[in-house]
N, C-alpha and C positions, 0 to 999 in steps of 0.2 A: 470457549474462551470469551471473556467479556471484552468489550471495546476499551482500548486505552484512552484515558482522559488526562494523563500527566506525562511529563517528559521522562520521569524516572521509570514509569511503566513501559514507555516506548523503548528506552535504552535496554531494559531487561529483555523484552521481546526480540529486539533486533539482534542482540548478542546471541540469544538462543537460536534464532533462525539462521544467522550467519554461519553457524557451525553445523547446520542440518542440510538436508537436500531440498527443503521447502523452497518454493519460489515466492519470495516476498519482494515487493517493490514499492517505490513512491510513484503515485500517479496523480496528475493534475486534472481536476474536473473541468472539462471544456464545455459540456452541455448536459442538461438534465431534462427529461421529458417524462410525463406520466402516460401510461397506456394500460387501461383496466387496473389490475392490481400490481402492475410492475412499474418500477422506476428505471427508465433506460438512461444509462450514463455513458457519455463518451469521455474516455480518459486519454491523456497524453502521458506516455511512459516518461518518467524523469530519471530514476536511478534504481538499479537492481541491488538488493541487499546481499544475496548469496553470490559471492565472487568465485566460488568453486564451481558454479554451474557453467556448463558448456552451451547453455541455451543462448542463442543469438536473437536479439530483438530486431527483426527485419522491418517491421512496421511499428512506429512508435504510438499508433492510435489503437486503442482497445475499446470495444463496445461491450458494456457490462449491463446485465439485467439483474436487478435486485428486487426482492419482494418489498413492496411499498410499506406494508404494515410492520414487518419485523426488522427492517433495516433502518439505521439512523439516516437522517437527511444529510445530503451533501450540498455544498455551495459551489456555484461556478467560480472558477479562478483559484480555488483552494486546493492544496496538495494534501493527500492522505496516504497512509500506509495500507497496502492491499496484500492479500495472499491469494495465490492461484490454488484453488482447492482441487479441481480437476481441469482437464483440458477445456478451456473456454469458460470455466465457472470461477468467479472471484468473490472474496469476502472482504469487507471493509474492517480494518483492524484498529483504526485510530481516529482521534479528533484531527482537525487541520494541523499541519506541520509547518513551521517557519523554515523555509528553505535556506535562508542566509545563515542561520545559526544552528538549527537542529541537526541537519544532515552532517555537517562537519563534526559536530560534537558526537553524534552517534558513531560515525566512522572511527574517530580517534579512540573512543572508549572501547568499542567492540574489538577492533583490530590490534590495539595495544595489549589487550588481555589475551589475544590469540597467540602472540609471540612467546 
């Protein structure tokens, strides 16, 4: 799946993931460091998309390792949509998200369609 670069793309992805068992969440980049060919990212969990999940986030801090060459750059302080691929492995799905308008809009569009 290509990375989303538009709000319409994000809405589509969120609506699909909200109905699946996938673990998708918004995470704010708090720190980025390079080590060899890896980009080490510290994320703060913001909001989980799959409300059907029984997964409880005990620690809002996630440490993510991305391949530096094949992963898009992330910026400190920006919030992105992420997918948990396997336990402890994450994939960046979007460009930066505006928390004040985008999350509320995503929630209302996806969950109104769900009813």
